[in-house]
C-alpha positions as CSV (number, residue, x, y, z in Angstrom):
1,X,-22.5,-21.3,4.8
2,X,-19.4,-21.2,2.3
3,X,-18.3,-24.5,1.6
4,X,-14.3,-24.6,0.9
5,X,-12.3,-28.0,-0.6
6,X,-10.7,-30.0,0.8
7,X,-7.0,-29.2,-0.4
8,X,-5.1,-28.7,3.8
9,X,-6.1,-32.3,4.1
10,X,-4.3,-33.4,7.2
11,X,-1.9,-30.3,6.2
12,X,0.6,-28.8,9.2
13,X,-0.2,-24.7,8.3
14,X,2.3,-22.2,10.9
15,X,0.3,-18.4,10.4
16,X,2.4,-15.9,12.8
17,X,1.2,-13.1,14.0
18,X,-2.4,-15.1,13.8
19,X,-4.1,-13.2,16.7
20,X,-6.1,-11.2,14.1
21,X,-6.3,-9.5,10.6
22,X,-5.5,-11.6,8.0
23,X,-3.5,-13.7,10.2
24,X,-6.1,-15.2,11.7
25,X,-8.6,-14.6,9.0
26,X,-6.1,-17.6,6.9
27,X,-5.9,-19.9,9.6
28,X,-9.8,-19.7,10.0
29,X,-10.0,-20.5,5.9
30,X,-6.9,-22.8,6.5
31,X,-8.9,-24.6,8.8
32,X,-12.3,-24.7,6.9
33,X,-9.6,-26.2,4.0
34,X,-9.1,-29.1,6.1
35,X,-5.6,-28.1,7.8
36,X,-4.3,-28.1,11.1
37,X,-2.8,-24.5,12.5
38,X,-0.6,-23.5,14.8
39,X,-1.2,-19.3,15.2
40,X,1.8,-16.7,16.8
41,X,1.7,-14.1,18.8
42,X,3.2,-12.3,21.5
43,X,0.0,-11.1,23.2
44,X,-1.3,-13.7,25.8
45,X,-4.8,-13.0,25.6
46,X,-5.1,-12.3,22.1
47,X,-3.8,-15.9,21.6
48,X,-5.7,-17.2,23.8
49,X,-9.3,-16.0,22.3
50,X,-8.3,-16.7,19.0
51,X,-8.0,-20.1,19.8
52,X,-10.8,-20.9,21.2
53,X,-12.3,-18.5,18.2
54,X,-10.5,-21.5,15.7
55,X,-10.9,-24.6,17.7
56,X,-9.9,-28.1,18.4
57,X,-7.7,-27.8,15.3
58,X,-5.4,-24.6,16.7
59,X,-2.3,-24.7,18.8
60,X,-1.7,-21.8,20.0
61,X,2.0,-20.7,20.7
62,X,3.2,-17.4,22.7
63,X,5.7,-15.7,20.5
64,X,7.3,-12.9,19.2
65,X,9.3,-14.1,14.9
66,X,11.2,-11.3,16.0
67,X,13.1,-13.5,18.9
68,X,15.0,-16.2,17.7
69,X,14.7,-18.1,21.5
70,X,10.9,-17.2,20.7
71,X,11.2,-19.3,17.6
72,X,13.2,-22.7,18.7
73,X,11.3,-23.1,21.3
74,X,8.4,-23.0,19.1
75,X,10.2,-25.3,16.5
76,X,10.0,-27.8,19.2
77,X,7.4,-27.4,20.2
78,X,6.1,-28.1,16.4
79,X,8.7,-31.2,16.3
80,X,7.0,-32.3,19.4
81,X,3.5,-32.5,19.1
82,X,3.2,-32.5,15.0
83,X,7.4,-33.6,13.8
84,X,6.8,-31.5,10.6
85,X,5.0,-28.2,8.7
86,X,3.5,-28.4,5.6
87,X,2.1,-24.6,4.9
88,X,4.1,-21.0,6.6
89,X,2.6,-18.1,6.2
90,X,5.4,-15.8,7.5
91,X,2.3,-12.8,8.1
92,X,3.2,-11.6,11.2
93,X,5.2,-7.5,10.9
94,X,4.0,-3.7,11.4
95,X,3.3,-0.2,10.3
96,X,5.4,2.1,10.4
97,X,3.7,6.3,9.3
98,X,6.4,9.1,9.7
99,X,8.6,11.3,8.2
100,X,12.6,10.5,7.0
101,X,13.4,12.9,10.0
102,X,11.4,11.7,12.4
103,X,12.7,7.7,12.7
104,X,15.2,7.0,15.2
105,X,17.6,3.9,15.5
106,X,14.8,2.1,18.0
107,X,11.8,2.8,15.5
108,X,14.5,1.7,13.1
109,X,15.3,-1.5,15.0
110,X,11.7,-2.2,15.0
111,X,9.9,-2.3,12.2
112,X,12.9,-3.8,10.9
113,X,13.4,-6.1,12.7
114,X,9.5,-7.5,13.0
115,X,8.6,-6.9,8.9
116,X,12.5,-8.3,8.0
117,X,14.7,-10.3,10.5
118,X,11.2,-12.0,11.8
119,X,10.2,-12.8,8.0
120,X,14.3,-14.0,7.8
121,X,14.5,-16.2,10.8
122,X,11.2,-18.0,10.5
123,X,12.0,-19.6,7.4
124,X,15.7,-20.0,8.6
125,X,14.6,-21.8,12.0
126,X,11.3,-23.5,9.9
127,X,12.6,-25.2,7.6
128,X,14.8,-28.4,9.0
129,X,10.6,-29.1,9.5
130,X,9.4,-28.2,6.0
131,X,9.6,-31.8,3.7
132,X,10.0,-31.3,0.4
133,X,7.7,-29.7,-2.1
134,X,6.1,-27.8,0.7
135,X,5.0,-23.1,0.6
136,X,5.9,-20.6,1.7
137,X,4.5,-17.4,1.7
138,X,5.4,-14.3,3.3
139,X,3.2,-10.9,4.4
140,X,4.5,-8.4,2.3
141,X,2.6,-4.5,1.3
142,X,1.5,-2.9,-1.9
143,X,3.4,-0.3,0.2
144,X,7.2,-0.3,-2.8
145,X,5.6,-0.1,-6.0
146,X,4.9,3.0,-5.9
147,X,6.7,5.7,-3.9
148,X,4.1,7.2,-0.5
149,X,5.4,10.1,1.3
150,X,5.6,8.5,5.3
151,X,6.7,5.3,5.0
152,X,10.2,5.3,2.9
153,X,11.5,3.0,6.4
154,X,8.4,0.7,6.5
155,X,8.2,0.4,2.3
156,X,12.1,-0.8,2.9
157,X,11.6,-3.1,5.2
158,X,8.4,-4.1,2.3
159,X,10.1,-4.3,-0.3
160,X,13.0,-6.2,1.1
161,X,10.9,-8.7,1.5
162,X,10.3,-8.8,-2.4
163,X,14.1,-9.4,-2.9
164,X,13.9,-11.9,0.0
165,X,10.8,-13.9,-1.4
166,X,13.2,-14.2,-4.7
167,X,16.3,-15.2,-3.9
168,X,14.6,-17.7,-1.6
169,X,12.2,-19.5,-4.1
170,X,15.9,-19.9,-6.0
171,X,17.7,-21.3,-3.2
172,X,15.0,-23.5,-2.4
173,X,14.1,-24.7,-6.3
174,X,15.8,-28.1,-5.6
175,X,13.9,-29.2,-3.0
176,X,10.5,-27.7,-4.5
177,X,10.2,-26.0,-1.7
178,X,7.7,-22.3,-3.2
179,X,8.7,-19.3,-1.6
180,X,5.8,-16.5,-3.1
181,X,5.2,-12.8,-0.8
182,X,1.5,-11.1,-0.9
183,X,1.4,-7.5,-1.1
184,X,-1.5,-6.8,0.2
185,X,-3.2,-3.3,-0.6
186,X,-5.9,-1.3,1.7
187,X,-7.4,-3.6,4.2
188,X,-9.5,-3.7,6.7
189,X,-7.6,-4.4,9.7
190,X,-7.7,-4.1,13.2
191,X,-4.3,-2.1,12.5
192,X,-5.6,-0.2,9.5
193,X,-8.6,0.7,11.7
194,X,-6.5,2.0,13.9
195,X,-4.2,4.0,11.7
196,X,-6.3,5.8,9.3
197,X,-9.2,8.3,10.4
198,X,-12.6,7.3,8.7
199,X,-13.1,9.7,5.9
200,X,-9.1,8.2,5.2
201,X,-10.7,5.2,4.8
202,X,-14.0,5.8,2.6
203,X,-10.9,7.3,0.6
204,X,-8.4,4.5,-0.1
205,X,-11.4,2.5,-1.3
206,X,-12.4,5.2,-3.4
207,X,-9.3,5.0,-5.5
208,X,-9.4,1.3,-6.4
209,X,-11.1,-0.4,-9.2
210,X,-12.8,-2.3,-6.7
211,X,-14.2,1.1,-5.6
212,X,-13.7,-1.0,-2.3
213,X,-11.0,-1.7,0.5
214,X,-9.8,-4.8,0.7
215,X,-10.4,-7.3,4.0
216,X,-8.8,-9.9,5.0
217,X,-11.0,-12.6,3.9
218,X,-9.8,-11.1,0.5
219,X,-6.2,-12.1,1.6
220,X,-7.1,-14.8,3.0
221,X,-8.3,-16.5,-0.2
222,X,-5.3,-15.2,-1.9
223,X,-3.0,-17.5,0.7
224,X,-4.9,-20.6,0.4
225,X,-3.6,-20.3,-2.7
226,X,-0.3,-19.4,-3.9
227,X,-0.1,-22.3,-1.2
228,X,-1.9,-24.4,-2.3
229,X,-0.4,-27.4,-5.3
230,X,-3.4,-25.0,-8.0
231,X,-0.1,-23.0,-7.6
232,X,2.0,-25.4,-8.1
233,X,4.1,-23.5,-11.3
234,X,3.6,-19.7,-9.5
235,X,6.7,-19.6,-7.6
236,X,9.3,-16.7,-6.4
237,X,6.7,-14.1,-7.5
238,X,4.8,-12.2,-5.9
239,X,0.8,-11.2,-5.9
240,X,-0.7,-7.4,-5.1
241,X,-4.5,-8.2,-3.4
242,X,-5.2,-5.0,-3.8
243,X,-8.4,-4.6,-6.0
244,X,-6.6,-3.2,-8.9
245,X,-4.7,0.1,-6.1
246,X,-1.8,-0.4,-8.1
247,X,-2.6,-1.3,-11.7
248,X,-5.3,0.0,-12.4
249,X,-6.7,3.6,-12.8
250,X,-10.7,3.3,-12.1
251,X,-13.4,5.1,-14.4
252,X,-14.5,8.8,-13.2
253,X,-17.8,7.8,-12.4
């Protein structure tokens, strides 16, 4: 069994969209390092299953991170139960892949709502619970680093998260609250498997220097690092967790 440190002993950590994939893996990692973890999700059954899997130091709160009333309820519950938050991982989001001419206004609102509005207001609403020197990590994407056909809306929504990271880091610097983002590359999650056929998944892994797609555990390790005191001198940055996809052209085998 892998042994982890106690970097988050006694810390209170919020993971939005924490019922599967990267969010659930991050919740597991934070718990393994001593934290109390709150996870959110829209689906009651998935949320209950995640909390059962996570154990006694996990609290599940049903809610939509893009719904301000749900966020208000979340903040109220956390304040009553814990009194503060030490780490926020704004992870909730959706994938969206279609050509520009296929994007409807409703789809635009859905994607921007889930990928930008939810992140922005998660930070805004939880700020009163964050003590000085707390840490915020936003889930962005590798997509804004390259032009990908059929992903204009998704890419734009995630590029906004990159910009938000830097501006929030500047605004919250006087309080010593660090704000960073992660940009996962191809990552083996339920959403990834649903969006790409097996042959495309294999091809995705072959395009990385690591020779494989990432795992949710890979991403969780990066989130834990950025949220920890070990990253105390890292602020306003985006960390690519992509196996070298963006910056490395693998040598021919």
